[in-house]
C-alpha positions as CSV (number, residue, x, y, z in Angstrom):
1,M,-17.3,164.6,141.5
2,N,-18.2,166.0,145.0
3,I,-21.8,167.2,146.4
4,K,-21.4,170.6,144.8
5,E,-19.9,169.5,141.4
6,Q,-23.4,167.2,141.6
7,F,-25.2,170.1,142.4
8,D,-23.9,172.2,139.8
9,A,-24.1,170.1,137.1
10,E,-28.0,169.1,138.0
11,K,-28.9,172.9,137.9
12,K,-27.0,173.4,134.6
13,H,-28.8,170.7,133.2
14,N,-32.2,172.1,134.9
15,I,-31.4,175.6,133.4
16,E,-31.0,174.2,129.9
17,K,-34.0,172.1,130.2
18,L,-35.9,175.4,131.1
19,G,-34.3,177.5,128.5
20,N,-35.3,175.1,125.7
21,D,-38.7,174.5,126.6
22,E,-40.7,176.9,124.3
23,D,-44.0,176.5,126.2
24,V,-42.2,177.8,129.6
25,K,-40.9,180.5,127.6
26,Q,-44.3,181.9,126.2
27,T,-45.9,180.7,129.7
28,G,-43.3,183.4,131.0
29,L,-43.9,185.7,128.6
30,Q,-47.9,185.6,129.0
31,F,-47.0,186.2,132.5
32,M,-45.3,189.8,131.9
33,L,-48.1,190.6,129.1
34,K,-51.0,189.8,131.9
35,T,-49.7,191.7,134.7
36,G,-47.9,194.5,132.9
37,A,-51.2,196.2,132.9
38,G,-51.6,196.4,136.4
39,K,-48.1,197.8,137.0
40,Y,-46.6,194.7,138.7
41,T,-43.5,195.4,139.2
42,Y,-44.2,198.9,140.7
43,N,-45.4,196.5,143.6
44,F,-41.8,195.8,145.0
45,S,-39.3,198.1,147.2
46,W,-35.9,197.6,148.3
47,L,-35.1,198.6,151.9
48,G,-37.8,201.3,151.9
49,R,-37.5,202.7,147.8
50,P,-39.9,201.6,145.0
51,I,-37.4,199.5,142.7
52,I,-39.7,198.9,140.0
53,Q,-38.3,195.7,138.7
54,Y,-39.4,191.8,138.5
55,P,-38.2,190.1,141.6
56,Q,-36.5,187.2,139.6
57,D,-34.3,190.1,137.7
58,M,-33.2,191.4,141.4
59,V,-32.2,188.0,142.6
60,A,-30.0,187.6,139.4
61,L,-28.3,191.1,140.1
62,Q,-27.8,189.8,143.5
63,E,-26.1,187.0,142.3
64,I,-23.8,188.6,139.7
65,I,-22.8,191.3,142.4
66,W,-21.7,189.1,144.7
67,E,-19.8,186.7,142.1
68,I,-17.9,190.0,140.7
69,K,-17.7,191.8,143.9
70,P,-17.3,195.4,142.0
71,D,-16.5,198.5,143.8
72,L,-18.2,200.6,141.0
73,I,-22.0,200.0,139.6
74,I,-22.8,202.4,136.9
75,E,-26.6,202.8,136.9
76,T,-28.6,205.0,133.9
77,G,-32.0,205.6,135.1
78,I,-33.0,206.3,138.8
79,A,-36.6,206.9,139.0
80,H,-37.4,206.1,143.1
81,G,-33.8,205.1,143.7
82,G,-34.5,201.6,144.4
83,S,-32.0,200.0,142.6
84,L,-29.2,202.5,143.6
85,I,-30.3,201.2,147.2
86,F,-30.1,198.0,145.9
87,S,-27.0,198.2,144.5
88,A,-25.6,200.1,147.6
89,S,-26.9,197.6,150.0
90,M,-24.9,194.8,148.0
91,L,-21.9,196.6,148.2
92,E,-22.4,197.1,152.2
93,L,-22.7,193.4,152.3
94,L,-19.4,192.9,150.5
95,G,-17.6,195.5,152.9
96,N,-15.6,196.8,150.2
97,N,-15.6,201.0,149.8
98,G,-17.8,200.6,146.9
99,K,-19.8,203.2,145.2
100,V,-23.1,203.4,142.9
101,L,-23.3,206.2,140.4
102,G,-26.9,207.0,139.3
103,V,-27.5,209.3,135.9
104,D,-31.2,210.4,135.1
105,I,-32.1,213.4,132.8
106,D,-34.5,214.0,135.2
107,I,-33.9,213.5,139.0
108,R,-37.5,214.4,140.7
109,E,-36.5,216.3,144.2
110,H,-38.5,214.4,146.4
111,N,-36.8,211.1,145.3
112,K,-33.0,212.9,145.6
113,Q,-34.0,213.9,149.0
114,E,-35.5,210.2,150.3
115,I,-32.3,208.7,148.4
116,E,-29.9,211.0,150.2
117,K,-31.6,210.7,153.8
118,H,-31.1,206.7,153.1
119,P,-28.6,204.9,155.4
120,L,-26.9,203.9,152.6
121,A,-26.7,207.3,151.0
122,R,-23.0,207.8,151.8
123,R,-22.4,204.6,148.9
124,I,-24.6,207.0,146.4
125,K,-23.5,209.6,143.8
126,M,-26.1,211.2,141.0
127,I,-25.6,213.0,138.2
128,Q,-28.7,214.9,136.6
129,G,-28.6,214.8,133.2
130,S,-28.9,213.0,129.8
131,S,-26.6,209.8,129.9
132,T,-25.9,210.0,126.4
133,D,-24.7,213.8,126.5
134,E,-20.8,214.0,126.1
135,A,-20.1,216.4,129.0
136,I,-22.5,213.8,131.5
137,I,-20.2,210.9,130.0
138,H,-17.0,212.7,131.0
139,Q,-18.4,213.2,134.7
140,V,-19.0,209.5,134.4
141,Y,-15.5,208.6,133.2
142,D,-13.9,211.0,135.6
143,F,-15.8,209.2,138.8
144,A,-15.1,205.9,137.3
145,R,-11.5,206.8,137.4
146,G,-9.5,204.6,140.4
147,H,-11.9,201.9,140.5
148,N,-10.8,198.5,139.9
149,K,-13.9,196.5,139.0
150,I,-16.9,198.2,137.2
151,M,-20.4,197.1,136.2
152,V,-22.8,198.8,134.3
153,I,-26.8,198.8,134.2
154,L,-28.5,200.6,131.5
155,D,-32.0,201.4,132.3
156,S,-33.4,204.8,130.8
157,N,-34.6,205.8,127.8
158,H,-35.4,202.4,126.1
159,T,-35.5,203.4,122.2
160,H,-32.8,201.8,119.9
161,E,-31.0,204.8,119.4
162,H,-30.4,206.0,123.2
163,V,-29.5,202.4,124.4
164,K,-26.7,202.3,121.4
165,K,-25.6,205.1,122.4
166,E,-25.4,204.2,126.1
167,L,-23.5,200.7,125.0
168,D,-21.2,202.6,122.7
169,A,-20.3,205.3,125.6
170,Y,-20.1,203.1,128.8
171,A,-19.2,199.4,127.6
172,P,-15.6,200.7,127.5
173,L,-15.8,201.3,131.5
174,V,-16.9,197.5,132.0
175,S,-13.7,195.0,133.8
176,L,-13.1,192.0,132.5
177,D,-15.4,189.5,133.3
178,S,-18.0,192.0,134.7
179,Y,-21.4,192.9,133.5
180,L,-23.0,195.3,131.1
181,I,-26.8,194.7,131.9
182,V,-29.3,196.2,129.6
183,F,-32.9,196.0,131.1
184,D,-36.2,196.1,129.2
185,T,-34.8,194.1,126.2
186,A,-38.5,192.4,126.8
187,V,-39.8,195.0,124.7
188,E,-39.0,192.9,121.7
189,D,-40.8,189.8,122.5
190,F,-44.2,191.7,123.2
191,P,-47.0,191.6,120.3
192,S,-46.6,194.5,117.8
193,D,-49.8,196.1,118.6
194,Y,-48.8,195.9,122.5
195,D,-49.8,199.6,123.9
196,W,-47.0,201.4,125.2
197,G,-48.9,204.4,125.5
198,E,-46.9,207.7,125.0
199,R,-43.4,205.9,124.9
200,Q,-41.5,205.6,122.0
201,W,-40.1,202.3,121.8
202,G,-41.6,199.2,120.7
203,K,-41.3,196.0,118.4
204,G,-37.9,196.7,116.4
205,N,-37.0,199.7,118.3
206,N,-36.2,198.9,121.7
207,P,-33.1,197.7,123.8
208,K,-32.8,194.2,122.3
209,T,-32.2,195.3,119.0
210,A,-29.6,197.8,120.2
211,V,-27.6,195.0,121.9
212,W,-27.9,192.8,118.8
213,E,-26.4,195.6,116.9
214,F,-23.7,196.5,119.4
215,L,-22.8,192.8,119.6
216,K,-22.4,192.8,115.9
217,K,-19.2,194.8,116.1
218,N,-18.3,194.5,119.7
219,K,-16.7,191.0,120.3
220,Q,-15.5,192.0,123.9
221,F,-19.0,191.0,125.4
222,V,-21.3,188.0,124.9
223,I,-24.9,187.2,126.2
224,D,-24.7,185.3,129.2
225,D,-27.9,183.1,128.1
226,Q,-27.8,181.1,131.5
227,I,-29.5,183.9,133.1
228,H,-32.7,184.5,131.1
229,K,-32.8,180.9,131.1
230,K,-33.1,180.5,134.5
231,L,-35.0,183.1,135.6
232,V,-38.2,182.6,132.5
233,I,-39.6,185.8,133.5
234,T,-37.2,188.4,133.0
235,V,-37.4,192.1,131.8
236,A,-33.6,191.4,130.3
237,P,-33.4,188.7,128.1
238,D,-30.4,188.7,126.4
239,G,-29.5,191.8,128.2
240,Y,-27.3,190.1,130.8
241,L,-24.2,190.5,128.7
242,R,-20.3,189.7,130.2
243,R,-17.1,191.0,128.9
244,V,-14.8,188.4,128.1
245,K,-12.0,190.6,126.2
């Protein structure tokens, strides 16, 4: 066994140990609960744009994109555009002609302007409309035509019904060995009395429950549990899905 193999074996052991430690998992969840009220994820940006993600998930995305080397990343949910810029910057590092396609039901004009004047804007296209609307889905499929390695990230409306529709609509676009990533599955792990404000989602009605239902019938995807096990703090436990068939 060479040095790299030894390192990888040790890393795998560490990940399993962390992932199976209930105290560690509860510590991670408590961190999320205690920092959520202070809008912790709103404190970070990527190349000048707010990204509204846990840094741990940003690192995981970097690892996945570098490994998979997609030439198209489809994202539902745009907000301030930091995630689009993040994906575009990774494609820039890969050196291919890859594009990022963002879909959002409401692209605020000031956010759109900031994204369009960003140095990486040439890699980004945005579509305004519901990600589950048939006309929008057709536009996404038209744009995806001709791309060889596609990755999908779902981060819009977090209700079970909406995410399930997104999964059914966009899963077929994901390339073999690539990823379908569903954010905010952690909602299911929060206490049932957690105050989500005016949001419609909560325990029993969220992205994780949609993922579980989706996987009951779709055997082309599996949960890559090594990712959430090693992150400990992640908004997407059970949300990193790899296409294996």
